[in-house]
N, C-alpha and C positions, 0 to 999 in steps of 0.2 A: 417789598418783602412783607408778608403778613406777619402778625404776632406769633403765630404757631411756628413758622419757619425760622423766625428770629430766635425763638426760644431754643429750637433744635440746634441752630448754629452756635449759640452761646454755650449750650450744654456741651457740645462736642469740643469747643475750644477749651472749656474748663477741664474736660477729661484729658485732652492732649497736654495741656499745661501741667496738670497734676502728674501725669505719667513722666514727663520730662523732669519735673521737680524731684521725683523719687529716684531717678537714675543716679547711681554712685558716680562721684567725680574725683579723679586723682589730679591734684594740683602740684606741679613741681615747684618746690621752694628754693632749691639750690642744686647746682650741677656744674660739670665742667672741670672738676678737680681730678688730678691723676691719683686717685685714692679709691680703693675698694672698701666700702663700708659694710661690715657684717654684724657689728655690735650695735644694738639700739635699746635704749631704756627711756621710757616716757614717765616722768614723775607725775605730771599734771597736764592739763590741757596746754599750758604755757611753757613748762620746763621739759626740754628734750635734750638728751645726750646721745651721741653716737661715737663709734670708734672703728678703726680700720687699719689699713696698711700704712707703711712709711711713718709709723709712730704717731698717727693722727687721732685726735680727739676733737669732737665738735659739740658745741653747746648753744642752745637758744633759750632765752628767758621770756620771749614774747610770742610764743606760739608759732615760731618759724618765720616771722617777719624779717628777722636778721639772725645770722649765725656767727659764732666766734670759732674760728678754725685754729687749733693749737697743735704744735708738735712737741711731744714730750722730750725734753733735753736728755741726751744720752741714749735714747731709744729710737733714733730717727729711721733705723732700718727694721724695726720690729713690727710685727703684725698683731694688732690688738683685736682679736676675733670676737670678744664679748665684753660687755660693759654692764655694770649694775649701779644705777644712781639712786640715791636715797633722798636727796633734796637738790636745791640749786647749787650747792657748794660741795657736797660730799658724793664721791663716786669711787668705784673700783673698776680697773681695767685689767684684762687678762691677756698676757703675751704668750703666744702658743708654743714656740719651739725652744729647744734647749739653749741656754737655761730657761726653763719655764718660770714666768714671774707673774705676780699679781701686785699691782701698784694702787695706792690709795691717795686721793686728794681730799682735803677738807677746806680748800680755799678757791673752789671753782676752777681748778686746773692750773693754777699758778705754780704750784709745787706738788711733787709726787713722792710718796714714801713706799719703798718695797715692804710688803707685808707677807709675801711668800716667794721663796726662790727654791727651785729644785734643779740641780745640775746633772741628774741621772742621764745616762746615755740613752737616746731614743725618746726622751720626754717630749710629749706634744699634748698640750691641753686643748680641750675641745669645747667646753661649755661650762657655765656656772649658773646657778639659779638660787634665788632667795625667797624665803617666806618670812617676812619680818626681819629679825636679826639673825635668824638661822639660815645657813647657806651650805651649798655643796658644789664642788667642782669635780669634773671627770676628765680623764685623759686617755689617750690611746694605750693599749696594753703594753706592759713591760714584763717579760718572762711569762707571757700568756695570761697575765692578770690585769684587769682594768685598773688604771690609777684613779683613786677616789680620796678626796679630802673634805673635811667638814669644818665649819665655823659656827659658833653660837654667839659671837659678839660683833656681828656686823662686818666681819672680815678682818678684824684686827689681828686675830690669831687663827691658824689653821692646823688641823690634826689629821695626818694621813692614816688611812686604814691599814691594818696588817693583812697582807694577802693570804697568809697562812690561816688566819682565824676568821677574817671578815671579807676576804677577797671575792671578786667576781671573775671567774675563769671564762675566757672567751675562746672561740674556735680559731683555727688557723685562717687568716685572711679576714677575720671579723674585727671591726673597730667602730669608732664613733666619728661622725662627720662634724667638722668645725665650720659648718656652712652658715649658721645663723645664731649660734649660741642657745638653741632651744631644743636640743635633743635629750634634755632631762628636765624633770619637774619635781620640786619638793612640795608634797601635798600634805596639808594639815586641815583640821576642821571637824566640826561635829558630824558631818556626813561620812567621814572616813573613820574606820574602826581604829586604826593606828596611823601615826605619821609614816608616810611612805616616800621613798625616793624612786621615781620611775625614770628609766633611761631606755633609749632605743638605739639599736646598732644597725650597721650595714656592712656591705662588702660580701664576703662569702655566705654570711648568714644575716638575716634581718630578724632581730628578736627584741621583745619587750622584757626588760629586766626590772624586777621589783624585789621587795623584801621577802616575798613568798616564793620566788623562783624565776624561771626563764620561760618565755612563751614564744613560739615561732610565729612571726607576723606574716600573714598571707599577702605579701606584696613582692614586687620585683626584687630579686636578690641573686647572688651567685657571682657577680663580677665586682671589681673595685669601685665602679661608679654607681652601683645600685644599692638600694636599701632604704631604711627609714632615716629621715633627717630631722624631724621635729615632732613634738608632742605637746598638747595642751589639755587642760582639765577644767571643766566647769562642774563643781560639786562632784556628783557621781559619774558624770558623762566625760568621755575622753575621745580624742581624735589623734591620729598619727598620719603624717604625710611624708612623701619621699618620691621614689621613682628611680630614674636613671639620668643623672646630670650630664652624661656624655651624649645622650639622645633625649633632649629635654622636651620634645613634643610628644613623646609616648604618653598616651592618656588612658592607661589602664593599669590596674594593680599598683596604684600610687597613693591610696588612702584607705584607712580602715577606722571603724568606730568600735568602741567597747565601753563596758561599765566598770569603773574602778573598784566598786564595792563587791563585785562578784567574786566568790571564792575561786572558781575556775574561770579564767578569762576566756570569753567567747567573742571573737572578732566578726564583724559584719562589714560588707562593702557598700559604699554608697550606690544608689540607683544610677545617678549621674556623677561620675568622678570629676575631680579637677582636670583641667584641660592641658595636662603636661606635668613634667617634673616640678615639684614644689619643695622649697627648702625651709619654709616657715609656715606655721598655722597658729591662729589665735581665736579664742572665743571673745566676742564683744558683748554677748548675752547668752542665755541658755540656748536659744534657737539660731542666733546669728554668728557666723564665723567668717574669717578672712584668711586666705592662703596666698602666698606669692612664691615666685621662682623666676628663673632666668627666661622662661617663655611666657610669663604673664601673671595676672592676678585674677583670682576667683573669689566669689562670695557665696555663702549658703544662708538661706533664710529658714531652713527647716531642720536645724540640728546637724547638718552635714550629710543628709541623705541625697541632696541634689545641689550641684555646684554650677554657678553661672560665670562664664568668662566675662570680665568687665574691661580688661585691658591686656594688650600684648606687650606692654612695657616690662622690662626686666628689673626685678628687685630681689635682694637676698633675704631681707628681714622685714617684718611688720610687727608693730607693738601698739597696744592700747594703753592710754593713760591709767596709771595705778589709781589715781584720784581724779576722775573725770571721765570723759567719753571720747576724746580725740584719738584718732588712729593715724600713725605715721608709718612711712616705709623708707627704706634706705637700700642702696645698691652700688653698682659699679660707677666709675667716673664721678664719685662724690655726689651721686644723685640722692636727694632727700625730698620726700613728697608727703602730702597730707591727703588722706582719704576721707571724703565727706559721704556718709551713707544716707 
């Protein structure tokens, strides 16, 4: 082989190797447990917490090389649909149904203290979100008003809103999905004119609800399994995903984009939407996003305008490290994975 042909072969091999190196890789770290994991909080590249059914809490301090599986005493039959971790020892878990509870640990899960309990009939918490020590939790409507409570001290104390003065009234059949703990976002920062709580609903109506009003989301809606499931924000940019979890391969009207700072919200659809129902979406940077659901995982490299299916594996939730770059996923059968982008 002459030098010219050798150069071409080497160049092609380098190109092929580079393409393979750039392909996202999902690595399963743990699985095989009879637990559905829907709560996920990633403190750093190494500190990962998850929560789910059967009173389960999971923790790793070494980036997923090993996991500690815990069952919260006295709550063995409870479903912890969301978790917020602040460091390797401190976390909050949210138990969904009546009585609704939020428990706190400060010793890495060895002991748990109730910091919120609500015994109201029909109570069902759906998600909580924090920005620093400020946090918000939402639940399904009671007497036509969404349940909302706030904390300003990291979850030590919670204050419920008064439906008559500060309530959010929803339509018949409209509610919030407890699918990944990500259907609300507490947004603060210099790029936002005022602190905002953004929440998205589903069922008979799919709407974006914020401090300024309610906006119809142009996505699948009208039945109990349809609507918006997750929202994330990168400065002024925002994305919402959802679809129909009962028909999770439907790949249209399952994602919208919009600008948080616009006075009048104007939604746009991606050119190439995610490839099915998606229960969680996150920004990893301004242009890069990840979304997951029971029918697969998609990524976008252009701000959400085009989505690429990278796996048919089922996951309920994905999260990026608050301090770091690692991305983790969790789902049914105790499946926990790491995504290498």
